C-alpha positions, -999 to +999 in steps of 0.1 A: +737+634+898+722+660+885+743+669+854+725+642+826+723+654+791+681+658+792+681+663+828+655+686+834+656+685+873+667+713+896+703+710+894+707+703+932+742+687+936+769+705+953+790+708+926+793+749+913+806+765+885+785+754+855+755+772+868+756+797+898+725+795+911+713+761+930+681+765+915+692+769+875+673+742+855+702+720+833+697+738+797+686+708+779+700+714+741+672+701+716+693+680+688+668+672+666+665+704+644+705+701+641+704+663+636+677+672+610+701+695+593+726+672+592+705+647+576+692+674+546+726+677+538+738+642+534+704+634+515+709+668+496+748+652+483+735+615+481+708+632+457+732+646+437+753+613+430+717+595+424+713+621+400+744+614+386+738+575+383+704+580+370+714+605+339+743+580+331+717+545+336+696+568+308+722+580+288+731+541+284+693+531+281+689+557+255+721+548+237+707+512+239+672+527+221+692+541+195+710+511+182+679+493+187+661+517+164+691+515+139+690+478+136+659+481+126+661+507+104+687+488+089+663+455+086+635+478+073+653+491+048+670+458+038+635+439+033+622+471+013+648+465-006+644+426-011+610+437-015+615+461-047+642+438-060+613+409-061+586+439-077+607+444-100+615+406-112+576+404-109+568+429-133+599+419-157+583+386-157+549+400-163+565+418-195+582+387-207+550+364-205+534+391-224+567+397-252+563+357-252+522+360-257+524+385-282+548+358-301+527+334-297+501+351-313+520+364-343+532+331-347+500+321-347+490+346-369+519+336-396+512+302-392+475+308-403+485+332-430+511+307-444+482+278-445+458+305-459+481+310-485+490+273-493+452+262-494+451+285-515+480+278-538+470+245-539+432+251-553+450+274-577+469+242-585+441+222-587+415+246-608+446+251-632+454+213-635+417+211-640+413+238-665+445+219-684+428+184-682+396+203-699+417+221-724+433+185-735+401+166-734+386+195-752+409+188-785+388+159-795+353+175-792+353+202-823+376+202-854+385+228-870+366+217-903+332+213-884+331+246-874+333+257-913 
């Protein structure tokens, strides 16, 4: 028959009604433009859906990254705090060492001074004893009568 959808053949069939003349072509309806328009609409709708999904995924990802950054910042702050404590302890220890050193030197100086004082005292005692010894010994040397 001549009534096929895409038929461009002469409509020679006996049926009348749609076409007046027996030489009319069956108009080929170009459906490609229509199909493309429909497809474009569907794609646009899908793109909107995809954009929403993408935005959601990005929001989730951004939240995850922000959380990771927050944790990293916390860890960094904690490390900084620990380091500061360690440094403070080191400074205190160094100061304590210096104080200890100073104390040692002071004790050493005091001990040295004490030793010198004792030596001097002993020397003085010895010389005094020697003088007394000489004095006692000298009593028998010269008598007063001998001076006259």
